[in-house]
MIDOSE-930197 format. One line per field, with one value per residue (C-alpha): residue number from 1; chain; x negated, y, z negated. Coordinates in nm, 3 decimals. Each point is the difference from the previous one (the first is absolute). Example, Ala and Ser with C-alpha at 12.3 -4.5 7.8 and 13.67 -1.06 7.14 Angstrom:
# residues 2
i c(1|2)
ch c(A|A)
east c(-1.230|-0.137)
north c(-0.450|0.344)
up c(-0.780|0.066)
***
This chain:
# residues 604
i c(1|2|3|4|5|6|7|8|9|10|11|12|13|14|15|16|17|18|19|20|21|22|23|24|25|26|27|28|29|30|31|32|33|34|35|36|37|38|39|40|41|42|43|44|45|46|47|48|49|50|51|52|53|54|55|56|57|58|59|60|61|62|63|64|65|66|67|68|69|70|71|72|73|74|75|76|77|78|79|80|81|82|83|84|85|86|87|88|89|90|91|92|93|94|95|96|97|98|99|100|101|102|103|104|105|106|107|108|109|110|111|112|113|114|115|116|117|118|119|120|121|122|123|124|125|126|127|128|129|130|131|132|133|134|135|136|137|138|139|140|141|142|143|144|145|146|147|148|149|150|151|152|153|154|155|156|157|158|159|160|161|162|163|164|165|166|167|168|169|170|171|172|173|174|175|176|177|178|179|180|181|182|183|184|185|186|187|188|189|190|191|192|193|194|195|196|197|198|199|200|201|202|203|204|205|206|207|208|209|210|211|212|213|214|215|216|217|218|219|220|221|222|223|224|225|226|227|228|229|230|231|232|233|234|235|236|237|238|239|240|241|242|243|244|245|246|247|248|249|250|251|252|253|254|255|256|257|258|259|260|261|262|263|264|265|266|267|268|269|270|271|272|273|274|275|276|277|278|279|280|281|282|283|284|285|286|287|288|289|290|291|292|293|294|295|296|297|298|299|300|301|302|303|304|305|306|307|308|309|310|311|312|313|314|315|316|317|318|319|320|321|322|323|324|325|326|327|328|329|330|331|332|333|334|335|336|337|338|339|340|341|342|343|344|345|346|347|348|349|350|351|352|353|354|355|356|357|358|359|360|361|362|363|364|365|366|367|368|369|370|371|372|373|374|375|376|377|378|379|380|381|382|383|384|385|386|387|388|389|390|391|392|393|394|395|396|397|398|399|400|401|402|403|404|405|406|407|408|409|410|411|412|413|414|415|416|417|418|419|420|421|422|423|424|425|426|427|428|429|430|431|432|433|434|435|436|437|438|439|440|441|442|443|444|445|446|447|448|449|450|451|452|453|454|455|456|457|458|459|460|461|462|463|464|465|466|467|468|469|470|471|472|473|474|475|476|477|478|479|480|481|482|483|484|485|486|487|488|489|490|491|492|493|494|495|496|497|498|499|500|501|502|503|504|505|506|507|508|509|510|511|512|513|514|515|516|517|518|519|520|521|522|523|524|525|526|527|528|529|530|531|532|533|534|535|536|537|538|539|540|541|542|543|544|545|546|547|548|549|550|551|552|553|554|555|556|557|558|559|560|561|562|563|564|565|566|567|568|569|570|571|572|573|574|575|576|577|578|579|580|581|582|583|584|585|586|587|588|589|590|591|592|593|594|595|596|597|598|599|600|601|602|603|604)
ch c(A|A|A|A|A|A|A|A|A|A|A|A|A|A|A|A|A|A|A|A|A|A|A|A|A|A|A|A|A|A|A|A|A|A|A|A|A|A|A|A|A|A|A|A|A|A|A|A|A|A|A|A|A|A|A|A|A|A|A|A|A|A|A|A|A|A|A|A|A|A|A|A|A|A|A|A|A|A|A|A|A|A|A|A|A|A|A|A|A|A|A|A|A|A|A|A|A|A|A|A|A|A|A|A|A|A|A|A|A|A|A|A|A|A|A|A|A|A|A|A|A|A|A|A|A|A|A|A|A|A|A|A|A|A|A|A|A|A|A|A|A|A|A|A|A|A|A|A|A|A|A|A|A|A|A|A|A|A|A|A|A|A|A|A|A|A|A|A|A|A|A|A|A|A|A|A|A|A|A|A|A|A|A|A|A|A|A|A|A|A|A|A|A|A|A|A|A|A|A|A|A|A|A|A|A|A|A|A|A|A|A|A|A|A|A|A|A|A|A|A|A|A|A|A|A|A|A|A|A|A|A|A|A|A|A|A|A|A|A|A|A|A|A|A|A|A|A|A|A|A|A|A|A|A|A|A|A|A|A|A|A|A|A|A|A|A|A|A|A|A|A|A|A|A|A|A|A|A|A|A|A|A|A|A|A|A|A|A|A|A|A|A|A|A|A|A|A|A|A|A|A|A|A|A|A|A|A|A|A|A|A|A|A|A|A|A|A|A|A|A|A|A|A|A|A|A|A|A|A|A|A|A|A|A|A|A|A|A|A|A|A|A|A|A|A|A|A|A|A|A|A|A|A|A|A|A|A|A|A|A|A|A|A|A|A|A|A|A|A|A|A|A|A|A|A|A|A|A|A|A|A|A|A|A|A|A|A|A|A|A|A|A|A|A|A|A|A|A|A|A|A|A|A|A|A|A|A|A|A|A|A|A|A|A|A|A|A|A|A|A|A|A|A|A|A|A|A|A|A|A|A|A|A|A|A|A|A|A|A|A|A|A|A|A|A|A|A|A|A|A|A|A|A|A|A|A|A|A|A|A|A|A|A|A|A|A|A|A|A|A|A|A|A|A|A|A|A|A|A|A|A|A|A|A|A|A|A|A|A|A|A|A|A|A|A|A|A|A|A|A|A|A|A|A|A|A|A|A|A|A|A|A|A|A|A|A|A|A|A|A|A|A|A|A|A|A|A|A|A|A|A|A|A|A|A|A|A|A|A|A|A|A|A|A|A|A|A|A|A|A|A|A|A|A|A|A|A|A|A|A|A|A|A|A|A|A|A|A|A|A|A|A|A|A|A|A|A|A|A|A|A|A|A|A|A|A|A|A|A|A|A|A|A|A|A|A|A|A|A|A|A|A|A|A)
east c(-10.110|0.037|-0.333|-0.074|-0.188|0.327|0.187|-0.273|0.004|0.389|-0.025|-0.299|0.267|0.297|-0.177|-0.234|0.333|0.155|-0.222|0.292|0.208|-0.256|0.178|0.358|-0.220|-0.157|0.321|0.109|-0.335|-0.094|0.321|-0.033|-0.362|0.106|0.293|-0.286|-0.231|0.295|0.066|-0.352|-0.092|0.303|0.155|0.282|0.126|0.147|0.242|0.091|0.149|0.228|-0.130|-0.122|0.379|0.110|-0.284|0.123|0.394|-0.114|-0.187|0.321|0.206|-0.209|0.043|0.416|-0.112|0.393|0.029|-0.335|0.122|0.317|-0.136|-0.211|0.300|0.243|-0.305|0.016|0.397|-0.011|-0.251|0.088|0.344|-0.033|-0.148|0.226|0.135|-0.301|-0.129|0.369|0.034|-0.322|0.127|-0.134|-0.267|-0.201|0.117|0.000|0.250|0.260|-0.063|0.044|0.270|0.219|-0.077|0.081|0.403|0.017|-0.004|0.193|0.317|-0.007|-0.169|-0.344|-0.058|0.251|0.056|-0.142|0.102|0.068|-0.174|-0.282|-0.270|0.148|-0.057|-0.342|-0.235|-0.328|0.011|0.336|0.109|0.316|0.012|0.147|0.130|-0.057|-0.222|-0.348|-0.282|-0.101|0.055|0.296|-0.185|0.005|0.380|0.109|-0.161|0.200|0.303|0.028|-0.082|0.238|0.279|-0.084|0.027|-0.342|-0.266|-0.229|0.147|-0.165|-0.318|-0.059|0.138|-0.262|-0.259|0.103|-0.004|-0.329|-0.179|0.157|-0.102|-0.300|-0.041|0.138|-0.289|-0.258|0.142|-0.173|-0.301|-0.105|0.014|0.353|-0.089|-0.212|0.332|0.186|-0.249|0.012|0.343|-0.008|-0.236|0.219|0.296|-0.182|-0.111|0.226|0.276|0.009|-0.220|-0.038|0.185|0.084|0.281|0.060|0.087|0.167|-0.358|0.013|-0.278|0.137|0.182|-0.311|-0.197|0.261|0.012|-0.382|-0.005|0.212|-0.182|-0.329|0.188|0.162|-0.332|-0.246|0.355|0.038|-0.368|0.091|0.293|0.148|0.393|0.286|0.092|-0.311|-0.038|0.368|-0.158|-0.276|0.252|0.178|-0.307|-0.074|0.351|-0.098|-0.297|0.154|0.275|-0.199|-0.361|-0.060|-0.321|-0.191|0.267|-0.173|-0.355|0.060|0.179|-0.249|-0.247|0.266|0.006|-0.370|-0.024|0.315|-0.174|-0.314|0.139|0.222|-0.267|-0.297|-0.015|0.210|0.300|0.324|0.074|0.165|0.280|0.084|-0.093|0.217|0.324|-0.125|-0.117|0.048|0.315|0.224|-0.232|0.106|0.365|-0.014|-0.181|0.233|0.347|-0.170|-0.238|0.347|0.151|-0.272|-0.009|0.373|-0.020|-0.275|0.231|0.334|-0.259|-0.213|0.162|-0.308|-0.054|-0.371|0.007|-0.114|0.208|-0.350|-0.128|0.371|-0.119|-0.393|0.066|0.250|-0.195|-0.325|-0.346|-0.252|-0.045|0.000|-0.350|-0.377|-0.007|0.321|-0.015|0.299|0.329|0.009|0.179|0.316|0.297|0.172|0.278|-0.094|-0.363|0.004|-0.043|-0.252|-0.185|-0.018|-0.022|-0.303|-0.130|-0.020|-0.201|-0.251|-0.060|-0.020|-0.239|-0.398|-0.245|-0.269|-0.054|-0.097|0.329|0.184|-0.182|0.099|0.301|0.033|-0.128|0.233|0.238|-0.172|0.009|0.409|0.010|-0.151|0.226|0.271|-0.091|-0.291|-0.010|-0.280|-0.168|0.153|-0.320|-0.224|0.032|-0.102|-0.391|0.067|0.095|-0.328|0.103|0.338|-0.108|-0.226|0.303|0.063|0.347|0.026|-0.033|0.312|0.071|-0.293|0.110|0.320|-0.152|-0.201|0.210|0.262|-0.250|-0.160|0.375|0.044|-0.338|0.083|0.345|0.043|0.162|-0.064|0.215|-0.033|0.343|-0.147|-0.169|0.302|0.031|-0.349|0.111|-0.020|-0.293|-0.130|0.011|-0.133|-0.341|0.046|0.102|-0.282|-0.263|0.167|-0.048|-0.367|-0.058|0.142|-0.257|-0.281|-0.199|-0.319|-0.200|0.227|0.299|0.286|-0.008|0.236|0.281|-0.009|-0.037|0.318|0.206|-0.130|0.103|0.362|0.049|-0.126|0.174|0.390|-0.043|-0.038|0.311|0.173|-0.127|0.113|0.345|0.034|-0.096|0.226|0.269|-0.061|0.010|-0.351|-0.087|0.192|-0.142|-0.097|0.088|0.324|0.060|0.063|0.258|0.045|0.173|0.088|0.172|0.182|0.057|0.219|0.190|0.059|0.179|0.208|0.130|0.169|0.145|0.291|0.037|-0.242|-0.322|-0.279|-0.348|-0.219|-0.396|-0.245|-0.375|-0.293|-0.312|-0.156|0.269|-0.155|-0.011|0.010|0.318|0.403|0.347|0.188|0.083|0.411|0.166|0.062|0.370|-0.099|0.361|0.148|-0.267|0.082|-0.343|-0.147|-0.327|-0.099|-0.275|0.037|-0.048|0.070|0.379|0.014|-0.022|0.160|0.309|0.043|-0.032|0.267|0.260|-0.069|0.076|0.192|0.206|-0.351|-0.167|-0.357|-0.268|-0.371|-0.336|-0.374|-0.152|-0.369|0.096|-0.078|0.360|0.216|0.259|0.396|0.153|0.347|-0.061|0.139|0.006|0.331|0.209|0.305|0.316|0.034|-0.357|0.118|0.114|-0.330|0.029|0.335|0.193|-0.300|0.124|-0.138|-0.109|-0.222|-0.149|-0.083|-0.159|-0.211|-0.085|-0.121|-0.226|-0.131|-0.100|-0.151|-0.141|-0.214|-0.079|-0.172|-0.183|-0.128)
north c(30.577|-0.339|-0.127|-0.337|-0.182|0.064|-0.226|-0.204|-0.094|-0.025|-0.231|-0.237|0.032|-0.160|-0.289|-0.122|-0.068|-0.149|-0.306|-0.298|0.193|0.100|-0.177|0.126|0.339|-0.059|0.000|0.343|0.132|-0.085|0.130|0.359|-0.028|-0.046|0.316|0.195|-0.024|0.039|0.320|0.113|-0.124|0.111|0.293|0.019|-0.318|0.099|0.247|-0.235|-0.191|0.181|0.021|0.365|0.112|-0.209|0.145|0.338|-0.123|-0.025|0.319|0.189|-0.168|-0.049|0.387|-0.111|-0.124|-0.188|-0.068|-0.193|-0.190|-0.114|-0.069|-0.231|-0.179|0.019|-0.264|-0.234|-0.027|-0.010|-0.263|-0.224|0.014|-0.060|-0.329|-0.107|-0.292|-0.108|-0.034|0.003|0.122|-0.111|-0.289|0.006|-0.201|0.002|0.022|0.408|0.039|-0.144|0.183|0.292|-0.078|-0.093|0.360|0.130|-0.215|0.099|0.386|-0.101|-0.091|0.280|-0.119|0.080|-0.331|-0.394|-0.157|-0.280|-0.377|-0.280|-0.192|0.167|-0.304|-0.162|0.306|0.116|0.135|0.239|0.371|-0.022|0.103|-0.173|0.134|0.272|0.009|-0.134|0.196|0.021|0.079|0.292|0.346|0.084|0.208|-0.214|-0.173|0.343|-0.036|-0.291|0.053|0.297|-0.246|-0.245|0.254|0.042|-0.334|-0.144|0.056|-0.038|0.395|0.142|-0.201|0.145|0.363|0.024|-0.092|0.235|0.322|-0.161|0.065|0.356|0.070|-0.144|0.264|0.304|-0.038|-0.030|0.373|0.131|-0.139|0.012|0.151|-0.056|-0.173|-0.241|-0.045|-0.090|-0.229|-0.132|-0.130|-0.124|-0.236|-0.092|-0.128|-0.303|-0.213|0.140|0.147|-0.319|-0.330|0.021|-0.221|0.303|0.079|-0.371|-0.125|0.175|0.045|0.348|0.129|0.267|0.222|0.027|0.113|0.218|0.135|0.029|0.236|0.201|0.111|0.041|0.205|0.171|0.090|0.189|0.202|0.092|0.049|0.247|0.133|-0.109|0.006|-0.118|-0.285|-0.115|-0.048|-0.175|-0.206|-0.080|-0.179|-0.176|-0.104|-0.146|-0.158|-0.261|-0.077|-0.049|-0.157|-0.243|-0.070|0.196|-0.096|0.068|0.282|0.109|-0.019|0.221|0.248|0.011|0.077|0.281|0.147|0.048|0.151|0.272|0.063|0.063|0.244|0.166|0.071|0.036|0.332|-0.057|-0.035|0.257|0.165|-0.233|0.185|-0.022|-0.381|-0.061|0.115|-0.113|-0.313|-0.168|0.092|-0.105|-0.326|-0.050|0.106|-0.243|-0.261|-0.013|-0.196|-0.226|-0.092|-0.004|-0.284|-0.207|-0.046|-0.067|-0.209|-0.221|0.027|-0.129|-0.308|-0.038|0.125|0.264|0.328|-0.049|-0.365|-0.084|-0.365|-0.086|0.002|-0.215|-0.270|-0.035|-0.019|-0.245|-0.221|0.141|-0.126|0.207|0.343|0.317|0.126|-0.183|0.058|-0.127|-0.341|-0.268|-0.009|-0.365|-0.233|-0.031|-0.319|0.064|-0.172|-0.090|-0.183|0.221|0.345|-0.124|-0.122|0.361|0.162|-0.197|0.050|0.351|0.034|-0.275|0.260|0.274|-0.111|0.123|-0.199|0.268|0.309|-0.150|-0.245|0.352|0.233|-0.340|0.059|0.351|-0.078|-0.254|0.249|0.243|-0.253|0.033|0.342|0.147|-0.201|0.180|0.395|-0.019|-0.232|-0.048|0.213|0.290|-0.067|0.009|0.451|-0.118|0.027|0.369|-0.091|0.192|0.321|-0.032|-0.067|0.366|0.159|0.297|0.023|-0.406|0.051|0.000|-0.302|-0.190|0.058|-0.113|-0.266|-0.139|0.003|-0.178|-0.292|0.011|-0.090|-0.259|-0.157|-0.076|-0.182|-0.411|-0.023|0.178|0.023|0.250|0.169|0.046|0.223|0.192|0.346|0.112|-0.120|0.388|0.056|-0.305|0.102|0.406|-0.169|-0.190|0.312|0.254|-0.299|0.024|0.466|-0.120|-0.263|0.255|0.318|-0.314|0.025|-0.191|0.183|0.229|-0.232|-0.012|-0.340|0.033|0.117|-0.282|-0.223|0.144|-0.034|-0.352|-0.112|0.161|-0.168|-0.355|0.040|0.090|-0.168|-0.336|0.055|0.100|-0.277|-0.240|0.161|-0.045|-0.351|-0.053|0.137|-0.182|-0.370|-0.039|-0.058|0.077|0.272|-0.169|0.317|-0.047|-0.304|0.061|-0.187|-0.354|-0.173|-0.340|0.139|0.244|-0.297|-0.169|0.371|-0.022|-0.340|0.046|0.320|-0.156|-0.278|0.100|0.044|0.070|-0.178|-0.027|-0.160|-0.164|0.057|-0.268|0.073|-0.236|0.096|0.174|0.249|0.362|0.090|0.336|-0.042|-0.126|-0.119|0.061|0.389|0.116|0.331|0.281|-0.179|-0.388|-0.110|0.122|-0.076|-0.260|-0.207|0.003|-0.118|-0.238|-0.206|-0.321|-0.104|-0.380|-0.162|0.068|0.362|0.046|-0.109|0.344|0.197|-0.245|0.088|0.345|-0.021|-0.227|0.086|0.073|-0.283|-0.111|-0.060|-0.094|0.036|0.014|0.276|-0.034|-0.317|0.108|-0.069|0.088|-0.208|0.217|-0.349|-0.036|-0.079|-0.287|0.044|0.112|0.038|-0.145|0.206|0.031|0.194|0.275|0.350|0.210|0.154|0.043|0.024|0.187|-0.170|0.234|-0.253|-0.173|0.329|0.113|-0.363|0.019|0.363|-0.068|-0.263|0.217|0.251|-0.269|-0.113|0.333|0.071|-0.311|0.055|0.340)
up c(12.990|-0.187|-0.152|0.246|-0.324|-0.211|0.279|-0.006|-0.367|-0.006|0.327|-0.279|-0.267|0.210|0.234|-0.351|-0.175|0.314|0.098|-0.039|0.249|0.282|0.195|-0.051|0.098|0.268|0.252|-0.061|-0.097|0.393|0.123|-0.174|0.141|0.314|0.001|-0.160|0.272|0.284|-0.196|0.006|0.375|0.179|-0.217|0.212|-0.035|-0.324|0.173|0.291|-0.191|-0.105|-0.415|0.024|0.079|-0.281|-0.193|0.065|-0.096|-0.323|-0.073|0.140|-0.245|-0.301|-0.104|-0.115|-0.253|-0.110|0.387|-0.033|-0.304|0.138|0.321|-0.168|-0.266|0.346|0.196|-0.300|-0.004|0.427|0.072|-0.304|0.076|0.352|-0.062|-0.222|0.225|0.044|-0.345|-0.178|-0.357|-0.257|-0.212|-0.379|-0.074|-0.328|-0.375|0.015|0.291|-0.131|-0.360|0.164|0.211|-0.293|-0.150|0.352|0.050|-0.428|0.079|0.335|-0.181|-0.253|-0.292|-0.186|-0.145|0.010|-0.379|-0.051|0.152|-0.209|0.191|0.052|-0.081|0.339|0.210|-0.130|0.226|-0.006|-0.078|-0.121|-0.334|-0.131|-0.389|-0.090|0.365|0.337|0.209|0.173|-0.147|0.219|-0.057|0.168|0.304|0.269|-0.099|0.029|0.354|0.127|-0.211|0.303|0.288|-0.125|-0.043|0.398|0.074|-0.070|-0.340|0.300|0.146|-0.307|0.021|0.366|-0.082|-0.292|0.263|0.258|-0.340|-0.069|0.272|0.051|-0.377|0.116|0.288|-0.218|-0.307|0.305|0.077|-0.317|0.064|0.280|0.363|0.126|0.305|-0.182|-0.243|0.298|0.090|-0.383|0.018|0.337|-0.141|-0.266|0.226|0.186|-0.346|-0.282|0.189|0.294|-0.122|-0.404|-0.234|-0.187|0.327|0.033|-0.327|-0.324|-0.176|-0.187|0.146|0.277|-0.293|-0.195|0.274|0.098|-0.341|0.009|0.318|-0.187|-0.281|0.207|0.279|-0.289|-0.199|0.291|0.055|-0.382|0.042|0.276|-0.119|-0.277|0.058|-0.151|0.294|-0.004|-0.390|0.129|0.189|-0.241|-0.258|0.238|0.154|-0.409|-0.052|0.335|-0.230|-0.300|0.095|0.287|-0.135|-0.307|-0.113|0.378|-0.009|-0.300|0.108|0.353|-0.244|-0.289|0.301|0.104|-0.309|-0.074|0.358|-0.102|-0.355|0.154|0.243|-0.249|-0.261|0.241|0.097|0.335|-0.119|0.021|-0.312|-0.259|0.001|0.356|-0.022|-0.295|0.203|0.336|-0.060|-0.416|-0.048|0.311|-0.025|-0.352|0.118|0.304|-0.234|-0.278|0.093|0.262|-0.311|-0.205|0.262|0.006|-0.426|0.038|0.256|-0.223|-0.299|0.224|0.111|-0.340|-0.258|-0.018|0.208|-0.037|0.023|0.362|0.158|0.095|-0.363|-0.098|0.265|-0.049|-0.406|0.099|0.273|0.073|-0.139|0.160|-0.063|0.200|-0.040|-0.016|-0.352|-0.174|-0.129|0.166|-0.147|-0.216|0.190|0.028|0.034|0.343|0.135|0.301|0.051|0.399|-0.220|-0.243|0.199|0.204|-0.312|-0.129|0.349|-0.020|-0.273|0.138|0.274|-0.224|-0.189|0.048|-0.085|0.052|0.196|0.379|-0.034|-0.061|0.307|0.202|-0.098|0.109|0.338|0.074|-0.104|0.255|0.297|-0.066|-0.023|0.339|0.252|-0.160|0.040|0.187|0.288|0.240|0.149|-0.224|-0.281|0.246|-0.115|-0.307|0.119|-0.074|-0.374|-0.135|0.149|-0.124|-0.337|0.012|0.139|-0.265|0.150|-0.097|-0.349|-0.156|0.240|-0.131|-0.356|0.032|0.199|-0.231|-0.319|0.167|0.110|-0.371|-0.104|0.216|-0.055|-0.375|0.117|-0.027|0.404|0.271|0.323|0.276|-0.106|-0.318|0.188|0.154|-0.161|0.131|0.339|0.102|-0.159|0.216|0.279|-0.100|-0.030|0.304|0.213|-0.155|0.063|0.386|-0.025|-0.074|0.283|0.235|0.006|0.016|0.283|0.132|0.328|0.040|0.110|-0.228|-0.191|-0.265|0.196|0.257|-0.312|-0.193|0.326|0.067|-0.315|0.032|0.333|-0.079|-0.354|0.167|0.313|-0.193|-0.166|0.259|0.224|-0.336|-0.005|0.380|-0.002|-0.299|0.209|0.320|-0.232|0.123|-0.344|-0.379|-0.221|-0.281|-0.254|0.147|-0.162|-0.307|-0.210|-0.142|0.294|-0.138|-0.298|0.270|0.196|-0.287|-0.059|0.338|-0.005|-0.306|0.059|0.312|-0.223|-0.213|-0.360|-0.254|-0.070|-0.258|0.123|-0.258|0.090|-0.029|0.081|0.197|-0.200|0.325|-0.003|0.015|-0.405|0.125|0.167|-0.155|0.134|-0.330|0.032|0.006|0.047|-0.301|-0.043|-0.018|-0.098|0.369|0.232|0.259|-0.073|-0.241|-0.070|-0.314|-0.155|0.006|-0.335|-0.034|-0.013|-0.391|0.033|0.361|-0.093|-0.219|0.287|0.185|-0.271|-0.007|0.400|0.020|0.324|0.219|0.245|-0.153|0.203|-0.098|0.259|-0.056|0.053|0.144|0.251|0.385|0.025|-0.241|-0.037|-0.135|-0.207|-0.166|-0.380|-0.095|-0.347|-0.157|-0.330|-0.144|0.066|-0.405|0.012|0.269|0.026|-0.063|0.336|0.065|-0.313|-0.199|-0.312|-0.317|-0.225|0.266|0.122|-0.322|-0.117|0.345|-0.119|-0.317|0.147|0.241|-0.303|-0.176|0.278|0.083|-0.398|-0.004|0.332|-0.152)
***
């Protein structure tokens, strides 16, 4: 029997910090309360709507573990693919997405990186390195996913498949910690938000993949503690590889908690014999990780020239001023080739400098306002009124240990966005489901209030998402989570693709253009792209680009205008100066490369 005092204390803690969002909570709270009343007052109402039959169906397939996980993943694929005629294929919008797409395009063409470009100053952009090679600054995991999708027809195909695998992996992870029917319910609850309506799925961010890796590690942990085996050890090794190549720092935090839990189990007197443990866990884990770690080191060797130097470090040393952690002082100011890039990196410094502890707390509290709408939208967080009960649950000691280490590690980072916590996504759902289990057995005056409350929350949540999807499909209103992408840039691409020949677009920016967006991004093979995007650096510096791409049509556009106009670029070079693009005069190319290298050295 659950203690009502604990529930009331949990409810007080939840509502005490939510005074500013009272109106937002009232509507779903009123609907949930109405459904609870109807279930308690009219017990047959639940069965009359067919919801009891749906529960029995879930209980019947839950014992079939692989089928349950497959069902969850397939549902994501089927539902999201069915609305593509309405939503279309998402387009990139933010700096990071274009960088990930660069990595995907590179891998899709069978390369680990790209040679440096002699005209790199004209193409310089965010989250990309230009020396010693031209490549995304991010770890290679997300690029590999997008490369698979590009080979299949669209990079987003890889993203959608990863989202489906993520939801299936969370269901599989929950099967190791909870009764099977609860694990299936948890998997189903990941579908609407994370699988269908999240920017994780409807974009090109690296979030679904580290969430998949975290779920794999936590699911393997639960199974290894019951019975160490080669298969589970290999699965954990694959999960560690995914985290190391997607979100290394946050993956390290999660892995540290898992490692501590394993060590406590191994040497705490409840683990198996060390000989058997070495044979069935340590050895297969090492054999799995060794070739995967060697590949990661080889990748960085090819890209940065050093197997231990990440591309992220190369980019931040060249451009960044703000540091990764709160205790670090900013780098000295750097010289930039473009004022817009300078403004962005100076803004990072201002955003990560906290004058006192109060500013830090306010910044983290604002981060939580972005966190919950991604992971658990209303009315799901209502179940956290049972959080005090879940905290006291002895079966949750290991998950709470892992969560505490993870949260403490996130707290010392200079930035925080919802996808930073992606490796712990499965952990969030485990805690959420455990709160649900405690709520379910709560009774008041002999009536199953807790069961009715849990049912009402699930019905309202799923029905809300079904309604949103249904309205969008019938074109009654657009679903904003599907409207991903920079439509203005895409319109220019569509127009130029319809024209013959090859093009260069010189981009300038209005003062109020979003600093987290940029139009100067290019594919892996810049010189053979139909459309090349470059900075409008003024007539004098633009001429070297005109000489280099003498056979192309040049255009000018101003990003940030209400209706950006694509206009022909009027400046021309003399015939005697042409030939850099089509003939590629070796002496001219060498001189330009020397100039670019000199500018890079001066900036550093």
